[in-house]
C-alpha positions in Angstrom: -33.3 -76.2 43.1 -35.1 -73.9 45.4 -37.5 -76.6 46.4 -34.6 -78.8 47.6 -33.2 -75.9 49.6 -36.6 -75.3 51.1 -36.7 -78.9 52.4 -33.4 -78.3 54.2 -34.5 -74.9 55.8 -35.4 -75.5 59.5 -36.7 -73.3 62.2 -33.2 -72.3 63.1 -32.5 -70.9 59.7 -35.8 -69.0 59.7 -35.1 -67.5 63.2 -31.7 -66.4 62.1 -33.1 -64.8 59.0 -35.7 -62.9 61.0 -33.2 -61.7 63.6 -30.7 -60.7 60.9 -33.3 -58.7 59.0 -34.3 -56.9 62.2 -30.8 -56.4 63.6 -28.3 -56.4 60.7 -25.4 -55.7 63.1 -25.7 -59.4 64.3 -24.0 -60.4 61.0 -20.9 -58.5 62.2 -20.8 -60.5 65.4 -21.2 -63.8 63.5 -18.5 -62.6 61.0 -20.9 -63.0 58.1 -20.9 -59.4 57.1 -21.3 -58.9 53.3 -19.6 -55.7 51.9 -21.2 -53.9 48.9 -18.3 -54.7 46.7 -18.4 -58.4 47.4 -19.5 -60.7 44.5 -23.3 -60.9 44.4 -24.0 -63.0 41.4 -22.1 -64.7 38.6 -23.8 -64.7 35.3 -22.6 -66.0 32.0 -22.6 -64.1 28.7 -24.9 -65.5 26.0 -22.2 -67.1 23.8 -23.8 -65.8 20.7 -20.4 -64.9 19.2 -18.0 -67.1 21.2 -17.3 -69.0 24.4 -19.4 -67.8 27.2 -17.6 -65.8 30.0 -18.5 -65.7 33.7 -19.4 -62.1 34.7 -18.9 -61.3 38.4 -21.3 -58.6 39.6 -21.2 -57.1 43.1 -24.1 -56.2 45.2 -23.2 -52.5 44.5 -23.3 -53.2 40.7 -26.9 -54.5 40.9 -28.2 -52.0 43.4 -26.7 -49.1 41.4 -28.2 -50.2 38.2 -31.7 -50.7 39.5 -31.6 -47.2 41.0 -30.2 -45.8 37.8 -33.2 -47.2 36.0 -35.7 -46.1 38.6 -34.3 -42.6 38.4 -35.5 -42.4 34.8 -38.8 -44.4 34.9 -41.7 -43.7 37.3 -42.2 -47.2 38.9 -44.8 -47.1 41.7 -46.4 -49.3 44.3 -49.5 -49.8 42.1 -47.4 -51.4 39.3 -47.3 -55.1 38.7 -44.3 -56.5 36.8 -44.8 -59.5 34.5 -41.5 -61.4 34.0 -41.0 -64.5 32.0 -37.4 -63.8 31.1 -34.9 -66.4 32.3 -33.1 -65.3 35.5 -29.8 -66.7 34.2 -29.8 -63.6 31.9 -29.0 -60.2 33.4 -32.1 -58.6 31.8 -34.4 -61.1 33.5 -32.4 -61.0 36.7 -32.0 -57.3 37.3 -34.9 -55.8 35.3 -37.5 -58.5 35.7 -36.6 -59.9 39.2 -34.5 -57.7 41.5 -35.8 -54.3 40.4 -39.4 -55.1 41.4 -38.5 -57.1 44.5 -36.1 -54.6 45.9 -38.2 -51.6 44.8 -41.4 -52.8 46.5 -43.4 -53.6 43.3 -45.6 -56.6 42.9 -44.3 -59.2 40.4 -45.6 -62.3 38.6 -43.2 -64.8 37.3 -43.7 -67.4 34.5 -41.0 -70.0 33.7 -40.8 -69.7 29.9 -41.0 -66.7 27.5 -41.6 -69.1 24.6 -45.2 -69.9 25.4 -46.6 -67.3 23.0 -50.2 -68.3 23.5 -50.1 -68.5 27.2 -48.1 -65.4 28.2 -50.6 -62.8 26.8 -53.4 -64.4 28.6 -51.5 -64.3 31.9 -50.6 -60.7 31.3 -54.3 -60.0 31.1 -55.2 -62.2 34.1 -52.6 -60.6 36.4 -53.4 -57.0 35.3 -49.7 -56.4 34.7 -48.6 -52.9 34.0 -44.9 -53.4 33.1 -43.5 -56.0 30.8 -39.9 -56.8 29.9 -39.0 -58.7 26.7 -36.9 -59.1 23.6 -38.0 -58.4 20.1 -38.2 -62.1 19.4 -40.5 -62.7 22.4 -42.6 -59.6 21.9 -43.2 -60.4 18.3 -44.3 -63.9 19.2 -46.9 -62.6 21.7 -48.3 -60.2 19.1 -49.2 -63.1 16.9 -51.5 -64.6 19.4 -52.6 -61.9 21.8 -56.1 -60.5 21.9 -56.1 -56.6 21.6 -57.4 -56.4 25.1 -54.7 -58.7 26.7 -52.5 -55.6 27.2 -55.1 -53.2 28.4 -53.4 -52.5 31.8 -49.8 -52.3 30.4 -48.2 -48.9 31.0 -44.7 -49.8 29.8 -43.0 -52.4 27.6 -39.2 -52.4 27.8 -37.3 -54.2 25.1 -33.7 -55.1 25.1 -31.1 -57.8 24.4 -31.5 -57.4 20.6 -32.5 -54.8 18.1 -36.3 -53.9 18.2 -37.8 -54.3 14.7 -39.9 -51.4 13.4 -42.6 -53.9 12.6 -42.9 -55.0 16.2 -43.0 -51.4 17.5 -45.8 -50.6 15.0 -47.9 -53.6 15.8 -47.8 -52.9 19.6 -48.6 -49.2 18.9 -51.5 -49.7 16.5 -53.0 -53.0 17.7 -52.6 -52.7 21.5 -52.0 -48.9 22.0 -48.7 -49.6 23.8 -45.4 -48.0 23.2 -42.3 -50.1 23.4 -39.4 -48.4 25.0 -36.1 -49.8 23.7 -33.0 -50.0 25.9 -29.5 -51.3 25.6 -27.1 -53.0 27.9 -24.8 -56.0 28.5 -24.3 -58.6 31.3 -21.1 -56.8 32.2 -23.0 -53.6 33.2 -25.7 -55.3 35.3 -27.1 -54.8 32.6 -28.7 -51.5 31.5 -26.5 -48.8 29.9 -29.2 -46.6 28.2 -33.0 -46.6 27.9 -35.8 -44.7 26.2 -38.4 -43.4 28.6 -41.8 -41.8 28.3 -40.2 -38.3 28.8 -37.2 -38.9 26.5 -38.0 -41.3 23.7 -36.6 -41.4 20.3 -37.7 -44.5 18.3 -34.9 -46.2 16.5 -32.4 -45.3 19.2 -31.8 -47.1 22.5 -32.2 -44.0 24.6 -29.7 -41.9 26.6 -27.0 -43.1 28.9 -28.2 -43.6 32.4 -27.1 -41.3 35.3 -23.7 -42.1 36.7 -22.5 -43.8 33.4 -19.6 -42.1 31.5 -19.2 -43.1 27.9 -16.6 -42.5 25.4 -16.3 -43.4 21.7 -13.1 -45.1 20.4 -12.6 -44.1 16.7 -12.9 -47.0 14.3 -11.3 -46.8 10.8 -13.8 -46.1 8.0 -16.6 -44.6 10.3 -17.7 -41.1 10.9 -16.5 -39.0 13.8 -19.8 -39.3 15.8 -19.6 -43.1 15.5 -17.2 -45.4 17.3 -16.8 -48.3 19.7 -18.5 -47.5 23.0 -16.5 -47.8 26.2 -18.3 -47.1 29.5 -17.5 -46.6 33.2 -19.8 -46.4 36.2 -20.9 -48.0 39.4 -22.8 -50.8 37.5 -19.6 -52.0 35.7 -18.8 -55.6 36.7 -16.0 -56.6 39.1 -14.5 -58.7 36.3 -14.6 -61.8 34.1 -14.0 -65.5 34.9 -12.8 -67.0 31.6 -12.3 -70.6 30.5 -8.5 -70.0 29.9 -8.0 -69.1 33.6 -10.7 -70.8 35.8 -11.3 -69.1 39.1 -9.1 -66.1 38.4 -11.0 -62.8 38.4 -10.0 -60.5 35.5 -11.1 -56.9 36.2 -11.9 -54.4 33.5 -9.0 -52.0 32.7 -9.2 -49.1 35.3 -13.0 -49.7 35.6 -13.6 -49.1 31.9 -15.7 -51.7 30.1 -15.2 -52.2 26.3 -18.7 -53.0 25.0 -17.4 -54.0 21.6 -20.5 -52.3 20.1 -20.3 -49.6 17.4 -22.7 -46.8 18.2 -23.6 -43.3 17.2 -24.5 -40.6 19.8 -26.3 -37.5 18.5 -26.4 -34.1 19.8 -29.2 -34.8 22.2 -27.3 -37.8 23.7 -29.5 -40.5 22.2 -27.5 -43.7 21.4 -28.1 -45.6 18.1 -26.6 -49.0 17.8 -24.8 -49.6 14.5 -23.7 -53.1 15.3 -21.0 -55.0 17.2 -17.4 -54.5 16.0 -17.5 -58.2 15.2 -20.8 -57.6 13.4 -18.9 -55.5 10.8 -17.4 -56.9 7.6 -14.6 -55.3 5.7 -15.5 -55.9 2.0 -13.2 -54.5 -0.7 -11.8 -52.1 1.9 -15.2 -50.8 3.1 -16.8 -51.4 6.4 -20.3 -52.9 6.1 -22.6 -53.2 9.1 -24.3 -56.6 9.2 -26.9 -55.2 11.6 -27.8 -52.5 9.1 -28.1 -55.1 6.4 -30.5 -57.1 8.6 -32.6 -54.0 9.3 -32.8 -53.2 5.6 -33.9 -56.8 4.8 -36.5 -56.6 7.6 -38.1 -53.7 5.7 -38.2 -55.7 2.5 -39.8 -58.8 4.2 -41.1 -57.6 7.5 -43.1 -60.8 8.3 -40.0 -63.0 8.0 -36.8 -63.5 10.0 -33.3 -62.9 8.8 -29.7 -63.2 10.0 -26.5 -62.2 8.2 -23.0 -63.5 8.8 -19.7 -62.8 7.1 -17.1 -65.3 6.1 -13.7 -65.0 4.5 -13.5 -64.4 0.7 -10.3 -64.7 -1.3 -11.3 -61.8 -3.7 -12.8 -59.1 -1.5 -11.6 -60.2 2.0 -15.1 -61.1 3.3 -18.5 -61.9 1.9 -22.0 -61.9 3.3 -24.3 -64.8 3.7 -28.0 -64.4 4.4 -30.1 -66.9 6.3 -33.7 -66.1 5.8 -37.2 -67.7 6.3 -38.4 -65.8 3.2 -39.0 -68.4 0.5 -37.7 -67.5 -3.0 -35.5 -64.7 -1.8 -33.2 -63.5 -4.6 -30.2 -61.2 -4.8 -32.0 -59.2 -7.5 -34.9 -58.3 -5.2 -32.5 -57.4 -2.4 -30.3 -55.2 -4.7 -33.4 -53.3 -6.0 -34.6 -52.7 -2.5 -31.1 -51.6 -1.2 -30.8 -49.1 -4.0 -34.0 -47.4 -2.9 -32.6 -47.2 0.6 -29.3 -45.8 -0.6 -27.3 -48.9 0.3 -24.4 -49.9 -1.9 -24.0 -53.2 -3.8 -21.4 -54.4 -1.3 -24.2 -54.7 1.3 -26.0 -57.3 -0.8 -25.4 -60.9 0.5 -23.6 -63.0 -2.1 -25.1 -66.2 -0.8 -28.7 -66.9 0.4 -29.7 -69.8 2.5 -33.5 -70.4 3.0 -34.2 -72.0 6.5 -37.4 -73.0 8.3 -36.4 -70.9 11.3 -33.5 -68.8 12.5 -31.9 -70.4 15.6 -32.0 -68.5 18.8 -30.4 -68.8 22.2 -32.4 -69.1 25.5 -32.1 -65.3 25.9 -33.9 -64.7 22.6 -30.8 -63.6 20.7 -29.9 -64.9 17.3 -27.4 -67.8 17.6 -24.8 -66.5 15.1 -22.2 -69.1 16.2 -24.3 -72.0 15.0 -25.0 -70.2 11.7 -21.4 -69.4 11.2 -20.5 -73.1 11.8 -23.1 -74.1 9.3 -21.8 -71.7 6.7 -18.2 -72.7 7.2 -19.0 -76.5 7.5 
């Protein structure tokens, strides 16, 4: 804990830090020089779909990514960042913490994003102008915030999970604030693409950041402009630390990181997430996006939360199971709604489980692993 380290920091440590800041060359003399490509932090993936992996990010990875974001968004010295995202998550570390600190912005930190009543009041009290959050957290704040709590907010950036249209609409109509959705992963320090005030297309996650090269790997059953996204750039990690080989750095193949996400990139370069490759089910020979099914269900019952998983099925290969907080949800209601949206019958979940709440991880992402264990148990 920082407070424990503080108790051990003496006058010698403080003098050394002061001199090292003023004369960085002294680090060379003391053989404590840190190179840009040396490991800076080790973060762990969320574990929403499997065993968490250690992600080794260099100083260069993090610095590159914060400059990539700053090149698209006009942060200034008058801005105040409010961050309550956990620093063990790359979004909270790079976006909410290191970007303002290293960029000369003032920042206010609160230890938990789950205090839905308290956070909006603090945003008002601090006159915060920039807020980072996930859809889950932002939706929670909107249930308790006063319309004037976000009076000073210029930008709200959402990531880590898909932004629901209902959340976007509430912030626009009730608070007069636009939410800019972005996309990334721990392995890319984390931002890959982002919507901005100048280039914003609701429903997409924006355009790839400068310096990032992306390519789409074809996936059977999907259109030509849709595929698995693979990226390369200065923000791509040094490598993984995995449980099957503790302490052994496993770098990405030739610097290319396989996101595992199925995306579509339109003619203007805007990226739309179709779902993770693991979040697709093959039913009766057809590819069905679980993310698209969840989005359609959100339109049917916008005030409730939903999660869809797939399990093996002897007849059709896989079947969909819906976990929802909507009481009395029926397949007939879903089928009727899906037909209006042009979705086929294969997208209708064959099993519906009503729950009090959808489990989430500390990062705000849906805990699909626990749902899958419950379904298979």
